[in-house]
N, CA, C and O of each residue as an XYZ file, in Angstrom:
740
protein
N      40.113    -19.805    -24.843
C      40.941    -21.139    -24.437
C      41.369    -20.577    -22.802
O      41.924    -19.549    -22.414
N      40.762    -21.913    -22.006
C      41.594    -22.020    -20.947
C      42.516    -23.665    -20.641
O      42.155    -24.762    -20.217
N      43.482    -23.246    -20.989
C      44.437    -24.385    -20.635
C      44.970    -24.695    -19.269
O      46.078    -24.237    -18.992
N      44.174    -25.584    -18.162
C      44.145    -25.876    -17.004
C      45.572    -27.051    -16.952
O      45.799    -27.764    -17.930
N      46.322    -27.104    -15.867
C      47.049    -28.189    -15.601
C      48.225    -28.379    -16.516
O      48.750    -29.491    -16.464
N      48.841    -27.316    -17.514
C      49.575    -27.215    -18.278
C      50.896    -27.748    -17.677
O      51.115    -28.925    -17.961
N      51.873    -27.102    -16.865
C      52.552    -27.320    -16.817
C      52.493    -27.714    -15.144
O      51.704    -27.132    -14.401
N      53.511    -28.868    -14.609
C      53.786    -29.403    -13.207
C      55.303    -29.023    -13.219
O      55.826    -28.342    -14.102
N      55.855    -29.470    -12.286
C      56.713    -28.940    -11.569
C      56.973    -29.750    -10.368
O      56.087    -29.526     -9.544
N      57.760    -30.527     -9.980
C      57.893    -31.394     -8.767
C      58.036    -30.663     -7.701
O      58.330    -29.471     -7.619
N      57.720    -31.756     -6.535
C      57.574    -31.135     -5.227
C      59.166    -30.600     -4.732
O      60.244    -31.176     -4.882
N      58.891    -29.412     -4.156
C      59.903    -28.436     -3.808
C      60.896    -27.928     -4.406
O      62.048    -27.710     -4.029
N      60.260    -27.717     -5.570
C      60.488    -27.002     -6.742
C      61.421    -25.449     -6.337
O      62.476    -24.938     -6.712
N      60.361    -25.121     -5.398
C      60.848    -23.235     -4.992
C      60.975    -22.491     -6.159
O      61.905    -21.722     -6.406
N      59.643    -22.831     -7.155
C      58.992    -22.161     -8.267
C      58.087    -20.874     -7.863
O      57.061    -21.122     -7.230
N      58.297    -19.906     -8.086
C      57.801    -18.570     -7.694
C      56.955    -18.131     -8.446
O      55.863    -17.839     -7.957
N      57.243    -17.897    -10.219
C      56.705    -17.656    -10.648
C      56.984    -18.565    -12.526
O      58.053    -19.077    -12.858
N      55.919    -18.525    -13.275
C      56.001    -19.329    -14.203
C      56.552    -18.050    -15.349
O      56.452    -16.888    -14.954
N      56.941    -18.228    -16.304
C      56.516    -17.277    -17.744
C      56.802    -18.225    -18.689
O      57.435    -19.281    -18.662
N      56.024    -17.450    -19.776
C      55.556    -17.883    -20.879
C      55.376    -17.058    -22.144
O      55.036    -15.886    -21.981
N      55.562    -17.513    -23.401
C      55.243    -17.070    -24.578
C      54.605    -17.891    -25.454
O      55.049    -19.030    -25.597
N      53.748    -17.575    -26.006
C      52.593    -17.976    -26.978
C      53.248    -17.986    -28.683
O      53.749    -16.937    -29.087
N      53.217    -18.870    -29.356
C      53.488    -18.606    -31.053
C      52.279    -19.338    -31.633
O      51.503    -19.979    -30.924
N      52.152    -19.206    -33.011
C      51.727    -19.775    -34.081
C      52.001    -20.855    -34.509
O      51.372    -21.903    -34.656
N      53.482    -20.376    -34.797
C      54.622    -21.584    -35.253
C      55.660    -21.850    -34.357
O      56.366    -21.059    -33.731
N      55.657    -23.582    -34.388
C      57.030    -23.634    -33.803
C      58.592    -22.808    -33.713
O      59.169    -22.375    -34.711
N      58.995    -22.726    -32.633
C      60.301    -21.815    -32.452
C      61.203    -23.043    -32.441
O      60.814    -24.177    -32.160
N      62.668    -22.646    -32.834
C      63.648    -23.489    -32.509
C      64.573    -22.516    -31.575
O      64.883    -21.341    -31.770
N      64.921    -23.413    -30.469
C      65.451    -22.890    -29.325
C      64.541    -21.565    -29.003
O      64.826    -20.471    -29.490
N      63.578    -21.738    -28.260
C      63.131    -20.321    -28.099
C      64.087    -20.102    -26.354
O      64.713    -20.978    -25.759
N      63.915    -18.920    -26.010
C      64.708    -18.534    -25.237
C      63.754    -17.536    -24.322
O      63.205    -16.599    -24.902
N      63.451    -17.805    -22.246
C      62.293    -17.296    -22.265
C      63.153    -16.208    -20.912
O      63.415    -16.631    -19.786
N      63.406    -15.034    -21.323
C      63.560    -14.015    -20.482
C      62.531    -13.308    -19.900
O      61.358    -13.359    -20.272
N      63.151    -12.357    -18.588
C      61.676    -11.466    -17.934
C      61.604    -10.506    -19.043
O      60.534     -9.906    -18.938
N      62.256    -10.105    -20.038
C      61.841     -9.281    -21.198
C      60.935     -9.796    -22.183
O      60.538     -8.855    -22.870
N      60.614    -10.505    -22.419
C      59.970    -11.479    -23.586
C      58.817    -12.296    -23.207
O      58.203    -12.959    -24.044
N      58.450    -12.260    -21.728
C      57.621    -13.335    -21.425
C      56.654    -12.820    -20.591
O      56.626    -11.863    -19.817
N      55.780    -13.765    -20.958
C      53.949    -12.873    -19.833
C      54.521    -13.834    -18.211
O      54.870    -15.012    -18.135
N      54.443    -12.935    -17.257
C      54.954    -13.878    -15.688
C      53.274    -14.322    -15.110
O      52.173    -13.776    -15.173
N      53.693    -15.334    -14.661
C      52.175    -16.036    -13.652
C      52.945    -16.264    -12.525
O      54.120    -16.629    -12.524
N      52.321    -16.061    -11.670
C      52.646    -16.209    -10.234
C      52.123    -17.992     -9.863
O      51.045    -18.538    -10.101
N      53.454    -18.576     -9.165
C      53.831    -19.955     -8.920
C      53.368    -20.421     -7.511
O      52.512    -19.786     -6.895
N      53.848    -21.345     -7.100
C      53.894    -22.083     -5.811
C      55.122    -22.052     -5.348
O      56.011    -22.511     -6.065
N      55.472    -21.465     -3.956
C      56.939    -21.321     -3.561
C      57.619    -22.815     -3.520
O      58.736    -23.084     -3.961
N      56.621    -23.808     -2.841
C      56.888    -25.202     -2.667
C      55.414    -26.166     -3.107
O      54.245    -25.831     -2.918
N      55.939    -27.469     -3.755
C      54.874    -28.274     -4.428
C      54.920    -28.361     -5.585
O      55.883    -27.771     -6.076
N      54.124    -28.976     -6.429
C      53.658    -29.040     -7.827
C      53.193    -27.852     -8.147
O      52.728    -27.166     -7.237
N      53.209    -27.414     -9.298
C      52.451    -26.142     -9.414
C      51.654    -26.243    -11.054
O      51.631    -27.438    -11.346
N      51.150    -25.580    -11.943
C      50.184    -25.426    -12.620
C      49.663    -23.819    -12.898
O      50.014    -22.875    -12.190
N      48.797    -23.715    -14.019
C      48.450    -22.250    -14.130
C      47.889    -22.619    -15.194
O      48.111    -23.668    -15.798
N      46.767    -21.370    -15.618
C      45.869    -21.597    -16.772
C      46.238    -19.867    -17.803
O      46.665    -18.738    -17.560
N      45.780    -20.585    -18.869
C      46.550    -19.320    -20.002
C      45.119    -19.307    -20.982
O      44.558    -20.250    -21.541
N      44.772    -17.830    -20.948
C      43.505    -17.880    -21.453
C      43.201    -16.632    -23.062
O      43.497    -15.517    -22.632
N      42.955    -16.555    -23.911
C      43.015    -16.114    -25.031
C      43.920    -16.359    -25.913
O      44.591    -15.437    -26.378
N      44.118    -17.829    -26.349
C      45.187    -17.988    -27.039
C      45.028    -17.587    -28.181
O      46.107    -17.201    -28.630
N      43.899    -17.443    -29.160
C      43.616    -16.676    -30.461
C      43.864    -18.271    -31.222
O      43.303    -19.337    -30.972
N      44.785    -17.987    -32.097
C      45.712    -19.063    -33.218
C      46.991    -19.566    -32.796
O      47.831    -20.039    -33.562
N      47.065    -19.492    -32.026
C      48.409    -20.048    -31.434
C      48.456    -21.861    -30.993
O      47.605    -22.616    -30.524
N      49.841    -22.044    -31.399
C      49.288    -23.417    -31.303
C      50.688    -23.859    -30.990
O      51.166    -24.929    -31.366
N      51.528    -22.629    -30.016
C      52.483    -23.913    -29.021
C      52.597    -22.939    -27.885
O      52.047    -21.860    -28.105
N      53.196    -23.076    -26.702
C      53.202    -22.502    -25.755
C      54.662    -22.722    -25.076
O      54.973    -23.907    -24.951
N      55.446    -21.926    -24.695
C      56.856    -21.957    -24.117
C      57.065    -21.730    -22.674
O      57.034    -20.572    -22.259
N      57.251    -22.605    -21.957
C      56.771    -22.636    -20.458
C      58.189    -22.386    -19.684
O      59.225    -22.886    -20.122
N      58.171    -21.702    -18.685
C      59.857    -22.261    -17.966
C      59.270    -21.375    -16.410
O      58.636    -20.348    -16.169
N      59.850    -22.359    -15.703
C      59.499    -21.919    -14.307
C      61.033    -20.605    -13.895
O      62.139    -20.635    -14.434
N      60.587    -19.656    -12.876
C      61.545    -19.182    -11.934
C      61.470    -19.504    -10.687
O      60.442    -19.991    -10.216
N      62.397    -19.309    -10.081
C      62.998    -19.928     -8.473
C      63.077    -18.413     -8.036
O      63.225    -17.454     -8.793
N      62.928    -18.387     -6.445
C      63.252    -17.654     -5.663
C      64.531    -16.816     -6.042
O      64.027    -15.830     -5.505
N      65.379    -16.479     -6.357
C      66.506    -15.917     -6.482
C      66.587    -16.002     -8.101
O      67.690    -16.256     -8.586
N      65.492    -15.807     -8.951
C      65.707    -15.479    -10.311
C      66.001    -16.141    -10.992
O      65.678    -15.520    -12.005
N      66.504    -17.226    -11.409
C      67.037    -18.856    -12.243
C      65.746    -18.850    -12.837
O      64.720    -18.745    -12.165
N      65.762    -18.967    -14.183
C      64.699    -19.423    -15.046
C      65.363    -20.490    -15.536
O      66.527    -20.468    -15.936
N      64.232    -21.959    -15.500
C      64.469    -23.136    -15.779
C      64.725    -23.570    -17.634
O      64.725    -22.802    -18.596
N      64.847    -24.500    -17.611
C      64.638    -24.866    -19.173
C      63.479    -25.009    -19.887
O      62.627    -25.757    -19.408
N      63.220    -24.363    -21.106
C      62.020    -23.880    -21.682
C      61.060    -25.658    -21.907
O      61.795    -26.617    -22.144
N      60.186    -25.808    -21.852
C      59.248    -26.705    -22.110
C      58.328    -26.068    -23.272
O      57.663    -25.034    -23.212
N      58.456    -26.855    -24.209
C      57.450    -26.600    -25.299
C      55.859    -27.759    -25.289
O      55.646    -28.968    -25.388
N      55.304    -26.902    -25.163
C      53.599    -27.122    -25.005
C      52.915    -27.255    -26.753
O      53.048    -26.330    -27.554
N      52.356    -28.278    -27.023
C      51.784    -28.068    -28.290
C      49.911    -27.884    -27.980
O      49.283    -28.938    -28.079
N      49.527    -27.285    -27.816
C      48.032    -26.994    -28.213
C      47.453    -27.654    -28.942
O      47.635    -27.586    -30.158
N      46.544    -28.520    -28.343
C      45.066    -29.306    -29.353
C      44.544    -28.682    -30.161
O      43.996    -27.613    -29.893
N      44.577    -29.129    -31.204
C      43.414    -28.334    -32.114
C      42.561    -29.583    -32.803
O      43.025    -30.710    -32.980
N      41.379    -29.204    -33.114
C      40.275    -30.315    -33.686
C      39.579    -29.212    -34.979
O      39.568    -27.996    -35.172
N      38.941    -30.661    -35.807
C      38.456    -29.950    -37.157
C      37.058    -29.753    -37.001
O      36.348    -30.640    -36.527
N      36.461    -28.271    -37.492
C      35.105    -28.271    -37.906
C      34.675    -29.015    -38.841
O      35.508    -29.871    -39.137
N      33.895    -29.056    -39.336
C      33.407    -29.776    -40.929
C      32.360    -29.269    -41.227
O      31.405    -29.955    -40.866
N      32.056    -28.209    -41.817
C      30.985    -27.602    -42.498
C      30.107    -28.524    -43.528
O      30.346    -28.280    -44.711
N      29.224    -29.444    -43.304
C      28.553    -30.539    -43.967
C      27.439    -29.796    -45.031
O      26.328    -30.316    -44.924
N      27.496    -28.742    -45.987
C      26.511    -28.593    -46.431
C      25.357    -29.557    -47.275
O      24.160    -29.366    -47.488
N      26.263    -30.662    -47.648
C      25.569    -32.104    -48.342
C      24.199    -32.707    -48.004
O      23.184    -32.757    -48.699
N      24.517    -33.323    -46.282
C      23.573    -33.800    -45.693
C      21.771    -33.382    -45.631
O      20.864    -34.184    -45.407
N      21.640    -31.965    -45.890
C      20.218    -31.864    -45.981
C      20.407    -30.929    -47.751
O      20.078    -29.745    -47.819
N      20.848    -31.531    -48.762
C      20.745    -31.561    -50.018
C      21.807    -30.001    -50.828
O      21.764    -29.624    -51.999
N      22.456    -29.556    -49.941
C      22.921    -28.525    -50.172
C      24.028    -28.515    -51.412
O      24.459    -29.669    -51.427
N      24.442    -28.043    -52.065
C      25.416    -28.193    -53.583
C      27.126    -27.420    -53.404
O      28.074    -27.514    -54.184
N      27.061    -26.884    -52.457
C      28.838    -25.791    -51.847
C      28.228    -25.253    -50.614
O      27.061    -25.148    -50.237
N      29.283    -24.970    -50.141
C      29.878    -23.873    -49.193
C      30.787    -23.130    -49.435
O      31.396    -23.438    -50.460
N      31.335    -21.808    -48.647
C      32.013    -21.058    -48.377
C      33.263    -21.756    -48.083
O      34.273    -21.646    -48.777
N      33.174    -22.419    -47.120
C      33.981    -23.425    -46.517
C      34.064    -24.664    -46.170
O      33.090    -24.592    -45.421
N      34.435    -25.893    -46.055
C      33.898    -27.008    -45.813
C      35.117    -27.736    -44.541
O      35.094    -28.936    -44.267
N      35.673    -27.182    -44.178
C      35.861    -27.229    -43.025
C      37.594    -26.441    -42.483
O      38.387    -25.989    -43.309
N      37.814    -26.449    -41.139
C      38.768    -25.617    -40.416
C      39.320    -26.129    -39.376
O      38.477    -26.738    -38.716
N      40.788    -26.178    -38.734
C      40.973    -26.182    -37.633
C      41.143    -25.195    -36.598
O      41.672    -24.111    -36.843
N      40.668    -25.553    -35.306
C      40.634    -24.585    -34.295
C      41.045    -25.087    -33.226
O      40.742    -26.246    -32.943
N      41.972    -24.176    -32.248
C      42.069    -24.692    -30.423
C      41.167    -24.712    -30.353
O      40.343    -24.035    -30.969
N      40.935    -25.860    -29.214
C      40.089    -25.935    -27.849
C      39.842    -24.848    -27.899
O      40.724    -24.100    -28.319
N      38.536    -24.276    -27.493
C      37.943    -23.111    -26.745
C      37.475    -22.171    -27.600
O      36.523    -21.486    -27.227
N      37.965    -21.993    -28.703
C      37.719    -20.534    -29.768
C      36.342    -21.020    -30.294
O      35.724    -22.085    -30.284
N      36.095    -19.475    -30.864
C      34.636    -19.514    -31.570
C      35.243    -20.370    -32.808
O      36.379    -20.657    -33.182
N      33.465    -20.727    -33.416
C      33.873    -21.757    -34.453
C      32.911    -20.286    -35.697
O      31.981    -19.538    -35.396
N      33.470    -20.381    -36.669
C      33.244    -19.428    -37.678
C      31.610    -19.864    -38.148
O      31.623    -20.939    -38.747
N      30.328    -19.314    -38.019
C      29.338    -19.915    -38.102
C      28.861    -18.673    -38.973
O      27.791    -18.184    -38.611
N      29.561    -18.021    -40.191
C      29.337    -16.785    -41.156
C      30.010    -17.532    -42.765
O      30.240    -16.991    -43.847
N      30.154    -18.800    -42.365
C      30.306    -19.518    -43.631
C      28.669    -19.793    -43.864
O      27.789    -20.008    -43.031
N      28.592    -19.680    -45.693
C      27.502    -19.933    -46.164
C      27.526    -20.980    -46.975
O      28.567    -21.473    -47.410
N      25.955    -21.532    -47.322
C      26.190    -22.408    -48.326
C      24.996    -22.427    -49.111
O      24.014    -21.779    -48.749
N      24.994    -23.277    -50.405
C      23.601    -22.695    -51.140
C      23.017    -24.015    -51.252
O      23.563    -24.983    -50.723
N      21.748    -24.129    -52.027
C      21.147    -25.261    -52.277
C      19.852    -24.904    -53.276
O      18.837    -24.819    -52.584
N      19.641    -24.720    -54.381
C      18.567    -24.379    -55.119
C      17.260    -24.650    -54.888
O      16.761    -25.771    -54.789
N      16.535    -23.261    -54.776
C      15.188    -23.216    -53.864
C      15.280    -22.976    -52.678
O      14.203    -22.930    -52.084
N      16.124    -22.811    -52.129
C      16.157    -22.879    -50.412
C      17.031    -21.723    -50.060
O      18.032    -21.482    -50.733
N      16.741    -21.106    -49.183
C      17.460    -20.249    -48.054
C      18.530    -20.776    -47.211
O      18.149    -21.549    -46.332
N      19.504    -20.590    -47.262
C      20.446    -20.968    -45.888
C      20.009    -20.167    -44.691
O      20.164    -18.967    -44.466
N      19.442    -21.080    -43.996
C      19.570    -20.077    -42.499
C      20.442    -20.060    -41.512
O      20.622    -19.225    -40.626
N      21.106    -21.320    -41.804
C      22.394    -21.288    -40.784
C      23.400    -22.288    -40.400
O      24.013    -22.876    -41.291
N      23.566    -22.468    -39.508
C      24.892    -23.723    -39.326
C      24.175    -24.489    -37.598
O      23.707    -23.732    -36.748
N      24.223    -25.705    -37.430
C      23.679    -26.618    -36.699
C      24.312    -27.825    -36.031
O      24.985    -28.595    -36.716
N      24.155    -28.012    -34.870
C      25.110    -29.380    -34.553
C      24.171    -30.606    -35.006
O      24.483    -31.782    -35.190
N      22.902    -29.956    -35.132
C      21.719    -31.111    -34.911
C      21.349    -31.305    -36.584
O      20.655    -30.369    -36.982
N      21.581    -32.047    -37.357
C      21.075    -31.925    -38.726
C      19.747    -31.792    -38.868
O      19.461    -31.160    -39.885
N      19.078    -32.052    -38.406
C      17.513    -32.224    -38.437
C      16.968    -30.778    -37.818
O      15.790    -30.434    -37.723
N      18.084    -30.068    -37.445
C      17.415    -28.901    -36.939
C      16.746    -27.645    -37.532
O      17.340    -27.496    -38.600
N      15.768    -26.592    -37.413
C      15.146    -26.025    -38.914
C      15.621    -24.281    -37.968
O      15.104    -23.219    -38.316
N      16.407    -24.355    -37.083
C      17.409    -22.911    -36.425
C      18.267    -22.871    -37.134
O      18.497    -23.444    -38.199
N      19.016    -21.868    -36.301
C      20.593    -22.150    -36.607
C      21.383    -21.601    -35.184
O      20.826    -20.920    -34.323
N      22.621    -21.994    -35.146
C      23.114    -22.053    -33.784
C      24.020    -19.763    -33.889
O      24.763    -19.189    -34.685
N      23.609    -19.527    -33.148
C      24.265    -17.943    -32.591
C      25.842    -17.870    -32.412
O      26.649    -16.966    -32.627
N      25.975    -19.187    -31.930
C      27.462    -19.454    -31.157
C      27.623    -20.729    -30.721
O      26.826    -21.482    -30.161
N      29.005    -20.909    -31.120
C      29.508    -22.259    -30.561
C      31.234    -22.207    -30.577
O      32.011    -21.957    -31.499
N      31.459    -22.539    -29.214
C      32.626    -22.997    -29.241
C      33.094    -24.447    -29.694
O      32.474    -25.510    -29.659
N      34.853    -24.053    -30.287
C      35.288    -25.372    -30.368
C      35.271    -26.294    -28.674
O      35.360    -25.886    -27.516
N      35.138    -27.447    -29.183
C      34.992    -28.548    -28.185
C      36.570    -29.465    -27.960
O      37.585    -29.146    -28.580
N      36.531    -30.336    -27.214
C      37.644    -31.194    -26.881
C      37.898    -31.950    -28.307
O      39.050    -32.289    -28.580
N      36.746    -32.239    -29.292
C      36.563    -33.346    -30.588
C      36.490    -32.479    -31.405
O      36.206    -31.291    -31.253
N      36.841    -33.253    -32.640
C      36.241    -32.966    -33.955
C      34.698    -32.781    -33.521
O      34.067    -33.409    -32.670
N      34.178    -31.471    -34.570
C      32.760    -31.840    -34.560
C      32.468    -31.111    -36.127
O      33.241    -30.349    -36.708
N      31.086    -31.596    -36.624
C      30.383    -31.487    -37.284
C      29.479    -30.155    -37.496
O      28.972    -30.030    -36.381
N      29.112    -29.357    -38.095
C      27.980    -28.899    -38.371
C      27.565    -28.837    -39.364
O      28.292    -28.776    -40.355
N      25.931    -28.831    -39.445
C      25.169    -29.179    -40.859
C      24.477    -27.524    -41.564
O      24.005    -26.796    -40.691
N      24.443    -27.192    -42.434
C      23.419    -26.592    -43.294
C      22.398    -27.015    -43.047
O      22.127    -28.215    -43.007
N      21.403    -25.806    -42.769
C      20.067    -25.678    -42.404
C      19.293    -24.857    -43.625
O      19.630    -23.726    -43.976
N      18.550    -25.371    -44.026
C      18.116    -24.474    -45.425
C      16.274    -24.749    -45.145
O      15.721    -25.777    -44.756
N      15.755    -23.609    -45.460
C      14.124    -23.134    -45.627
C      14.133    -23.187    -47.385
O      14.832    -22.609    -48.218
N      12.956    -24.211    -47.498
C      12.694    -23.677    -49.195
C      11.600    -22.729    -49.021
O      10.835    -22.555    -48.072
N      11.724    -22.036    -50.392
C      11.502    -20.635    -50.916
C       9.946    -20.674    -51.131
O       9.499    -21.620    -51.781
N       9.089    -19.729    -50.643
C       7.954    -19.654    -51.214
C       7.723    -18.864    -52.464
O       8.317    -17.803    -52.655
N       6.837    -19.385    -53.351
C       6.332    -18.342    -54.530
C       5.219    -17.927    -54.654
O       4.273    -18.704    -54.525
N       5.020    -16.580    -54.940
C       3.503    -16.066    -55.585
C       3.253    -16.432    -56.743
O       4.244    -16.307    -57.463
N       2.545    -16.752    -57.155
C       1.812    -17.296    -58.326
C       0.671    -16.462    -58.607
O      -0.255    -16.492    -57.796
N       0.546    -15.394    -60.072
C      -0.159    -14.097    -59.859
C      -0.591    -14.555    -61.238
O       0.346    -14.682    -62.026
N      -2.156    -14.913    -61.844
C      -2.432    -15.411    -63.002
C      -2.583    -14.253    -64.026
O      -2.691    -13.100    -63.609
N      -2.592    -14.525    -65.333
C      -2.682    -13.343    -65.730
C      -3.845    -13.664    -67.015
O      -3.767    -14.655    -67.742
N      -4.682    -12.842    -67.095
C      -6.162    -13.490    -68.017
C      -5.529    -13.269    -69.327
O      -5.971    -14.028    -70.190
N      -4.941    -12.737    -69.585
C      -4.049    -12.608    -71.427
C      -5.666    -12.422    -72.410
O      -6.136    -13.139    -73.293
N      -6.173    -11.156    -71.783
C      -7.450    -10.368    -72.577
C      -8.782    -10.732    -71.719
O      -9.793    -10.040    -71.599
N      -8.562    -11.752    -71.267
C     -10.050    -12.583    -71.056
C     -10.911    -11.674    -70.378
O     -10.446    -11.171    -69.355
N     -12.100    -11.341    -70.732
C     -13.078    -10.263    -70.163
C     -13.970    -11.167    -69.293
O     -15.157    -10.863    -69.418
N     -13.811    -11.893    -68.692
C     -14.665    -12.925    -67.644
C     -14.065    -13.852    -66.747
O     -13.293    -14.726    -67.144
N     -14.404    -13.691    -65.479
C     -13.754    -15.107    -64.625
C     -12.157    -14.437    -64.309
O     -11.607    -13.601    -65.026
N     -11.643    -14.981    -63.170
C     -10.771    -14.721    -62.552
C     -10.083    -16.066    -61.435
O     -10.651    -17.035    -60.931
N      -8.990    -15.707    -61.371
C      -8.438    -16.737    -60.624
C      -7.478    -15.839    -59.776
O      -6.752    -14.990    -60.293
N      -7.536    -16.124    -58.274
C      -6.690    -15.280    -57.459
C      -5.347    -16.199    -57.342
O      -5.109    -17.360    -57.675
N      -4.559    -15.155    -56.714
C      -2.998    -15.681    -56.706
C      -3.310    -17.163    -55.748
O      -4.335    -17.507    -55.160
N      -2.108    -17.775    -55.864
C      -1.736    -18.617    -55.071
C      -0.386    -18.822    -54.419
O       0.483    -18.594    -55.260
N       0.060    -19.114    -53.415
C       1.064    -19.372    -52.997
C       2.223    -20.951    -52.869
O       2.145    -21.512    -51.776
N       3.150    -21.560    -53.844
C       3.714    -22.093    -53.731
C       5.586    -22.351    -53.003
O       6.655    -21.747    -52.923
N       4.912    -23.742    -52.601
C       6.712    -23.784    -51.764
C       7.918    -24.795    -52.593
O       7.569    -25.895    -53.022
N       8.666    -24.538    -52.681
C       9.932    -25.127    -53.408
C       9.920    -26.739    -53.278
O      10.139    -27.265    -52.187
N       9.706    -27.350    -54.213
C       9.756    -28.743    -53.957
C       8.858    -29.763    -53.131
O       9.006    -30.904    -52.695
N       7.469    -28.431    -53.125
C       5.986    -29.563    -52.584
C       5.408    -29.219    -53.354
O       5.313    -28.015    -53.590
N       4.756    -30.199    -54.093
C       3.742    -30.643    -55.128
C       2.392    -29.857    -54.676
O       1.900    -30.121    -53.579
N       1.798    -28.889    -55.529
C      -0.011    -28.167    -55.177
C      -0.532    -27.903    -56.569
O      -0.069    -27.423    -57.604
N      -1.800    -28.465    -56.134
C      -2.450    -28.093    -57.568
C      -2.738    -26.597    -57.277
O      -2.713    -25.811    -56.330
N      -3.100    -26.632    -58.943
C      -2.801    -24.687    -59.154
C      -4.730    -24.836    -59.193
O      -5.541    -25.585    -59.738
N      -4.788    -23.471    -58.139
C      -6.382    -23.583    -58.104
C      -7.099    -22.289    -58.894
O      -8.325    -22.212    -58.965
């Protein structure tokens, strides 16, 4: 995940470094020191911002600025935006899925290993297009809620006919697809 323009400090602030910590839970009275934080180079004059990557499942960033003489400013809390992935197994006739929704940070990979079931069909995978016939290999969480649809392929079956002791005539095997009508030949 890349969060840009997260923190802005006023003109002439003398900021030379930013320090931050990330957390999956809200902290009460967070303290940022030189030993417990990650350092990012800032700007000596003017407003500044920086980017953070690889936040994983962290929900909060705590940021402070450090000036030329090592004074660290008051800590600011930033809540990382999260969005919902909905696993829609029902639109294409599915009956269940191993997960129906998930909250993710913007920029995180969407879990496409979730499976869905539909009688007579093989689960192909997930796609953002409900009419797709192929699965997505990867999907990154966008900056809004998304829905992925279960994609299924009808199973095919081969029917072999048994003569039940008959001595004359034969019927060749036939292939049939689940949910499609076909005369026996």
